[in-house]
C-alpha positions as CSV (number, residue, x, y, z in Angstrom):
1,M,61.8,-30.7,-77.2
2,E,61.2,-29.2,-73.8
3,L,58.7,-26.4,-73.3
4,R,57.9,-24.3,-69.9
5,V,54.9,-22.7,-69.7
6,T,54.1,-20.5,-66.9
7,L,50.2,-19.7,-65.8
8,P,48.6,-17.8,-63.2
9,L,46.9,-19.6,-60.5
10,R,43.4,-18.9,-61.6
11,P,40.2,-21.0,-62.5
12,E,41.3,-20.9,-66.3
13,A,44.7,-22.1,-65.8
14,P,43.4,-25.9,-66.3
15,S,41.9,-25.0,-69.4
16,R,44.9,-23.3,-70.8
17,A,47.2,-26.0,-69.7
18,R,44.9,-28.6,-71.8
19,A,45.4,-26.2,-75.3
20,V,49.2,-26.3,-74.4
21,I,49.0,-30.1,-74.5
22,G,46.9,-30.3,-77.6
23,E,49.5,-27.7,-79.2
24,E,52.7,-29.2,-78.4
25,L,51.7,-33.0,-78.4
26,G,49.8,-32.9,-81.7
27,T,51.9,-35.4,-83.3
28,L,51.5,-38.2,-80.9
29,S,48.8,-40.7,-80.6
30,A,45.2,-39.7,-79.5
31,K,45.7,-42.3,-76.4
32,V,49.0,-40.4,-75.5
33,R,47.4,-36.9,-75.8
34,E,44.2,-38.0,-73.6
35,D,46.2,-39.3,-70.9
36,A,48.6,-36.3,-70.9
37,T,45.6,-33.9,-71.3
38,L,43.9,-35.5,-68.2
39,L,46.9,-35.6,-66.3
40,V,48.0,-32.2,-66.6
41,S,44.3,-30.9,-66.1
42,E,44.0,-32.8,-62.9
43,L,47.4,-31.5,-61.7
44,I,46.9,-27.6,-62.7
45,T,43.2,-28.2,-61.0
46,N,44.9,-29.2,-57.8
47,A,47.5,-26.5,-57.5
48,V,44.8,-23.6,-58.6
49,R,42.5,-25.4,-55.5
50,H,45.5,-26.1,-52.9
51,A,48.2,-23.9,-53.7
52,P,48.6,-21.2,-50.8
53,A,48.4,-17.5,-51.8
54,S,52.1,-16.2,-52.4
55,E,53.8,-13.8,-54.2
56,R,54.3,-16.2,-56.8
57,A,50.9,-17.2,-57.5
58,E,51.8,-19.1,-60.5
59,V,51.9,-22.6,-61.6
60,E,54.7,-24.0,-64.0
61,L,54.1,-26.7,-66.8
62,R,56.9,-28.3,-68.2
63,I,56.8,-30.7,-71.2
64,R,59.6,-32.6,-72.5
65,N,58.9,-34.9,-75.9
66,E,61.8,-36.9,-76.8
67,A,62.4,-40.6,-77.9
68,G,59.2,-41.8,-77.7
69,R,58.6,-40.5,-74.2
70,V,56.5,-37.6,-72.7
71,R,57.3,-36.2,-69.6
72,V,55.1,-33.5,-67.5
73,V,56.1,-31.6,-64.8
74,V,53.9,-29.4,-62.9
75,A,55.3,-27.3,-59.9
76,D,53.2,-24.6,-58.0
77,P,54.5,-22.7,-55.0
78,G,53.5,-25.1,-52.3
79,V,55.7,-26.9,-50.1
80,G,54.2,-30.3,-50.5
C-alpha cells in the first residue's frame, strides 16, 4: 500500500499529517504508529518553518506500508 498526500505549507499541516498516519497505519502496533507519528510531525513542522516561499507552497507526504515495513517520505520545495 502506498499513499501520497499533498498538504499546503501552513501551520495546520503537521496536525493533518498526524491524522493521516493514524488513519493509514491503524492496523500496526501502537509503538510503530507513535514513532511514525512523531517522525512525520517533526518533518512536516520543519518543512512548514523552513521551506522557502514558492509557487509550489506544498509538502508531500508519502507512506508505504508493506511486508512488515513502513517507509515515510516528506518532500518540500526546498533545495536541501
